[in-house]
Backbone as a ProteinNet text record, in pm:
[ID]
protein_1_A
[PRIMARY]
MKLLRKLNLGVAVVGLSAVFYHLFIDRLHIPAVSIYLFNVVMFFLFGLEKVGDSEKKSGYFYIFTSLFIFGLIILSEFSSSEIRGWGS
[TERTIARY]
-12059.3	-12075.7	-11990.8	-11943.2	-11861.4	-11728.6	-11671.9	-11548.2	-11570.1	-11678	-11709	-11733.6	-11798.8	-11821.9	-11689.7	-11596.2	-11464.5	-11386.2	-11397.8	-11329.1	-11385	-11516.4	-11578.6	-11536.8	-11526.5	-11480	-11338.1	-11253	-11115.6	-11108.7	-11193.6	-11196.5	-11241.6	-11343.2	-11392.9	-11285.7	-11213.8	-11107	-10996.2	-10958.7	-10854.7	-10901.6	-11026.1	-11078.8	-11085.2	-11135.5	-11143.2	-11005.9	-10912.9	-10774.5	-10710.6	-10734.8	-10677	-10738	-10868.3	-10930.8	-10877.2	-10865.3	-10810.5	-10668.6	-10587.4	-10448.4	-10441.1	-10523.5	-10523.8	-10567.9	-10669	-10723.6	-10643.5	-10586	-10526.8	-10374.6	-10313.8	-10171.3	-10094.2	-10113.5	-10041.6	-10125.1	-10098.8	-10173.8	-10130.9	-10231	-10203.2	-10185.1	-10076.4	-10047.7	-10081.3	-10210.6	-10255.1	-10351.3	-10353.5	-10442.1	-10589.4	-10671.2	-10812	-10878.1	-10830.1	-10891.1	-10873.1	-10767.4	-10745.8	-10852.2	-10886.8	-10991	-11125.7	-11154.4	-11280	-11285.8	-11175.7	-11174.2	-11186.4	-11129.2	-11146.1	-11293.3	-11362	-11505	-11587.8	-11547	-11615.9	-11605.6	-11486.6	-11466.3	-11545.4	-11542.2	-11611	-11762.8	-11820.6	-11963	-12001.3	-11919.1	-11946.4	-11947	-11844.3	-11835.7	-11950.2	-11985.5	-12099.8	-12227.1	-12243.3	-12359.7	-12366.4	-12251.6	-12249.6	-12286.5	-12238.6	-12272.7	-12421.5	-12479	-12622.7	-12706.1	-12669.5	-12745.1	-12734.7	-12618.8	-12602.6	-12678.9	-12706.6	-12782.5	-12932.8	-12977.4	-13118.1	-13173.9	-13088.3	-13130.9	-13108.8	-13186.2	-13160.8	-13177.1	-13276.7	-13301	-13181.4	-13136.2	-13021.8	-12892.5	-12882.1	-12763.5	-12747	-12856.6	-12850.9	-12831	-12878.7	-12854.9	-12703.9	-12639.1	-12494.6	-12421.3	-12459.1	-12391.9	-12413.6	-12537	-12565.7	-12484.5	-12476.9	-12399.6	-12252.5	-12197.8	-12056.1	-12033	-12122	-12106	-12124.3	-12214.4	-12235	-12110.2	-12052.3	-11929.9	-11815.9	-11806.8	-11701.5	-11718.2	-11842.4	-11868	-11827.2	-11854	-11814.3	-11661.8	-11593.3	-11447.7	-11393.3	-11449	-11402.9	-11426.9	-11545.4	-11575.3	-11483.7	-11457.1	-11368	-11225.7	-11178.3	-11041.2	-11028.6	-11130.5	-11124	-11134	-11218.3	-11233.8	-11109.6	-11045.8	-10926.2	-10807.4	-10804.1	-10693.1	-10700.8	-10822	-10836.8	-10794.1	-10819	-10778.4	-10626.6	-10560.2	-10413.4	-10345	-10424.2	-10363.5	-10343.2	-10394.8	-10376.3	-10478	-10592.8	-10695.4	-10666.4	-10727.7	-10701.8	-10820.7
1173.7	1315.7	1400.1	1341.6	1420.3	1459.7	1373.2	1406	1518.7	1514.4	1619.7	1753.3	1748.1	1871.7	1932.1	1847.3	1896.4	1952	1885.4	1932.5	2069.1	2084.5	2211.9	2323	2288.9	2386.5	2431	2335.6	2369.2	2455.6	2425.5	2505.6	2648.3	2659.8	2793.9	2872.4	2805.5	2872.5	2919.1	2835.7	2876.4	2997.3	2992.9	3105.3	3235.3	3227.6	3348.7	3399.5	3307	3347.5	3419.6	3370.8	3434.1	3573.6	3586.5	3718.5	3814.3	3769.1	3853	3896.2	3800.6	3831.4	3934.1	3913.6	4004.5	4144.4	4155.4	4286.6	4362.6	4293.2	4362.4	4350.5	4253.1	4233.5	4269	4190.4	4212.8	4154.5	4203.5	4156.3	4014.8	3930.4	3796.6	3801.9	3745.7	3748	3612	3585.6	3462.3	3498.1	3418.2	3449	3441.1	3520.2	3524.2	3387	3316.1	3184.9	3088.6	3103.1	3019	3045.9	3171.6	3207.6	3151.5	3160.5	3107.3	2955.8	2886.3	2740.9	2702.5	2781.4	2757.7	2767.9	2869.7	2886	2769.7	2718.7	2605.1	2484.6	2454.5	2341.8	2363.8	2485.6	2515	2497.3	2549.9	2535.3	2390	2315.6	2175.6	2094.7	2117.4	2044.1	2082.6	2210.5	2249.6	2184.2	2173.4	2106.3	1961.1	1892.6	1750.6	1732.9	1823	1813.6	1836.9	1933	1960.3	1843.2	1785.2	1669.6	1555	1532.5	1425.6	1448.9	1575	1610.4	1624.2	1571.5	1573.2	1711.3	1806.4	1938.2	1944.2	1864.7	1839.1	1964.8	2048.4	2165.4	2261.8	2299.4	2389.2	2318.3	2190.3	2115.3	2110.7	2082.1	2079.5	2219.8	2320.7	2458.1	2488.9	2448.9	2468.4	2394.9	2271.6	2193.3	2252.2	2293.3	2357.3	2485.3	2563.6	2688.8	2659.7	2559.9	2527.6	2481.5	2400	2355	2469.9	2562.4	2678.9	2766.8	2792.9	2873.9	2803.2	2672.2	2593.3	2605	2596.4	2612.8	2748.9	2852.9	2988.1	3001.6	2936.6	2940.4	2872.4	2755.9	2682.7	2766.6	2824.8	2907.8	3028.8	3088.3	3204.1	3166.5	3055	3012	2977.6	2911.6	2878.2	3002.2	3095.2	3215	3303.5	3311.5	3394.1	3325.9	3193.1	3127.8	3149.7	3161.7	3190.3	3333.1	3425.4	3562.5	3573.1	3494.3	3502.2	3425.2	3361.1	3294.4	3145.7	3087.5	2943.6	2861	2918	2843	2836.9	2741.9	2734.5	2779.7
-23128.9	-23154.3	-23060.8	-22949.3	-22857.5	-22921.2	-23003.4	-23071.3	-23170.1	-23243.3	-23340	-23268.6	-23151.6	-23075.9	-23029.5	-22985.1	-22943.3	-23062.2	-23175	-23294.2	-23338.1	-23334.3	-23367	-23272.1	-23145.6	-23046.8	-23078.3	-23116.2	-23154.1	-23276.6	-23376.5	-23498.5	-23466.4	-23381.1	-23342.7	-23266.1	-23178.4	-23102.7	-23196.3	-23291.8	-23388.8	-23469.6	-23514.2	-23593.1	-23514.2	-23392.1	-23309.1	-23271.4	-23245.4	-23213.6	-23331.1	-23449.4	-23569	-23588.5	-23568.5	-23579.9	-23475.2	-23351.4	-23244	-23276.1	-23320.4	-23354.4	-23466.8	-23569.2	-23685.6	-23650.4	-23565.7	-23532.4	-23427.9	-23330	-23218.3	-23206	-23268.4	-23249.9	-23377.9	-23481.3	-23606	-23719.6	-23837.6	-23954.7	-23992.9	-24020.7	-24071.2	-24222.1	-24271.1	-24412.6	-24472.7	-24484.5	-24547.3	-24659.4	-24765.3	-24877.4	-24838.8	-24907.9	-24876.7	-24902.6	-25002.8	-25034	-24917.1	-24840.1	-24723.1	-24616	-24600	-24504.4	-24551.2	-24679	-24731.7	-24714	-24739.1	-24722.5	-24574.7	-24487.4	-24343.4	-24305.8	-24361	-24334.2	-24391.2	-24507.8	-24565.9	-24472.1	-24425.5	-24332.3	-24203.5	-24152.1	-24028.9	-24042.2	-24148.8	-24169.9	-24189.5	-24265.1	-24289.9	-24160	-24078.1	-23950.3	-23856.2	-23852.4	-23770.2	-23817.7	-23951.7	-24005.9	-23970.5	-23978.5	-23938.5	-23792	-23707.3	-23567.3	-23545.2	-23612.8	-23597.7	-23647.2	-23759.9	-23812.3	-23715.3	-23655.8	-23558.5	-23429.2	-23397.8	-23276.3	-23306.1	-23418.2	-23458.5	-23486.3	-23516.3	-23560.7	-23711.5	-23783	-23923.3	-24011.2	-23980.2	-24066.2	-24063.4	-23946.1	-23938.3	-23981.8	-23956.9	-23999.1	-24148.7	-24217.2	-24363.4	-24420.9	-24352.1	-24394.9	-24389.9	-24278.4	-24266.4	-24378.8	-24402.7	-24505.5	-24644.2	-24673.8	-24800.8	-24817.7	-24710	-24715	-24741.8	-24679	-24702	-24845.5	-24898.1	-25035.8	-25135.7	-25104.8	-25191.8	-25193.2	-25075.7	-25069.4	-25141.4	-25123.7	-25192.8	-25343.5	-25391.4	-25534.3	-25586.2	-25507.1	-25547.3	-25551.1	-25458.6	-25458.2	-25581.5	-25615.3	-25735.2	-25861.9	-25871.7	-25989.7	-25997.7	-25882.8	-25879.8	-25920.4	-25873.9	-25906.5	-26053.3	-26111.5	-26254	-26340.5	-26304.4	-26385.8	-26375.4	-26257.3	-26244.7	-26313.7	-26319.2	-26387.6	-26539.3	-26592.3	-26734.6	-26763.8	-26674.5	-26693.4	-26693	-26609.2	-26599.3	-26712.4	-26799.8	-26911.5	-26891.7	-26784.5	-26760.5	-26836.3	-26866	-26936.1	-27086.1	-27155.6	-27299	-27377.1
[MASK]
++++++++++++++++++++++++++++++++++++++++++++++++++++++++++++++++++++++++++++++++++++++++

C-alpha cells in the first residue's frame, strides 16, 4: 500500500499544480473531458488506497463515485456523438 499512497500523493500534487497554474499563471487549454477522466482516476486510486487500509466504507464510496462519473462521461460522449451525426 505504500506504493499506492505515493502514487496518490503524486496524483494530488499534479492536480493541485494544474489548478494553481490555471488560476494564477495562465489558462490551461485542455478539454473538459480530460479533467473529468483525471478525477475518475484520482477517485478510483483513493478508493483502492482506503480499501487497502481497512476503511472499506469510504473506500467503496470513492470507487462507486469514480464509476458513476465514468458512466456519466460515457453517456455524455455517446449522446453528443449522435448529435454531431456520428450515430446511426
